[in-house]
N, C-alpha and C positions, 0 to 999 in steps of 0.2 A: 852438703849438696845444696845448691841454690834452689829456689822454689821450682817445683816441676812445671813444665809447660804443658799446655793442652793444644793439640793440633788435630784438626779434622781434615781428612783428605778424601778425595773422590776415588772410588774403585768401581770397576765394571762387574765384579764377581766376588761376592763375599766368601764363598768357599775357597777361591784362589787366594784371597787375602788371609784367610785363616791358615792355609797351608804355608804361605810365605812367612808371615809374621809369627804365627804360632809354632809351626814345625821347624822351619829353617832357622829362625832366630831364637826360638824358645821363649817367646814373649807370652806371658800368662794372659789369658783372656778374662776380661771382666764382664760387665753387663753387655747385653746385646738385644737386638730385635730382628725382625725380618729385613730391616733396611740399614742397620749399622752394627758395628762391633767395637767395643773398647779393648785396647791392648795395653799392658804394662810394658812400655817401650823404654827399657833401661831406667825405670823410675819415673817416666813421664807418661802422660795420658795421650795416647794416639787413638783416634777414632776413625775407623774406615766406614765411610758413608757410601751406600750404593748409589751410583750414578751410571746407569746403563749406557749413557751417551759418551762416557769418558773415552776420548781418543785424542789426546793432546799431541801436537807436533812439537818435537823437542827443539830448543834453541841452545846454542853453546857460546860460551865466552872463553877467550884464551886466558889461562892462568898458568904461569910458569911453563909455557910451551905445551900445555895440554888443553883439549877442548872439554870444558866443564859444563855439564847440563844445567840450564837455568829454566825454571826454578828448581831448587833441591832443598832437602832438609836432612838432618841426621843428628848424631850425638858425638861429643868428644869423650873418648874413653881413656882409661889409663893405658900406658904403653903396652904392658903385658896382656891386658884384656883385649886390646885391639888386635894383637898378634894371634891370640886364641880364636877370636871371632873370624879373622881372615882365614885361618886354617880350617875352622868348622865349615865356613861357606865353600871353600875350595873342595873339601871332602864331600859336600852335597852336590858338587858339579855346578855351582853358581856361575852364571855368565856375568862378568864384570864389564861395566862401561869403561872404567879406568882401573886397571889391575892394581892390587895392593903394592904400594911403594912409598918411597920417601920423597917428599917435596921440600924445596928450599934447603937442601942438604948443606950443612956447614954454615948456614946463614941464620939470621934472626927469624924465629918462627918455624924452625925445622919441624916437620911433622910427617907422620905416617898417615896415609890416606888411601881410600878406595871409593869408587862410585859404582852403583848398580841401580837397576830399575826394579820396581815391584811389578807384579803381573798386570797392573793397570797403567803402567807407564810413569808412575811417580818416581822421580830420581832421588836417591838417598846417598849421602856421603857419611862415611865414618872416618874419624881422624883421632890421632893421639899426638901429643907433643912430648918430645924427649924431655923438655923442661917445661912443665905445666905453667910456670909463671909467664911464659911467652905467648899465652893465648891471645892477648891483645897487643903484643909488642909490634912496634913499627920497624 
């Protein structure tokens, strides 16, 4: 695995962030305080920082005929792991911005992807490549 990234995101409610990242995704919680929480986000350090003013208006760009929220973040998973996560989230009743599906089917960079928002409006994308060597293919 490449070096883990560190990403700090604004959240309006730490309890909601704990439920979303900890319970829905099963992310182990690390250190925390009254104003932030560390999560093990698929081997990366995701820090939810309390920002009670967090109320972002979403922006979207067209990608392969779909409105993709900008900004967004996420991880690239192995193909089977992506499918297990999609099923886990469906079973939890997760509301997707873009439902799990295949993008660029039959083309270079074919990938499974889905988008959702956390309780504070942060957009997340989870993807997997049928051929992982095509992560940066043109």
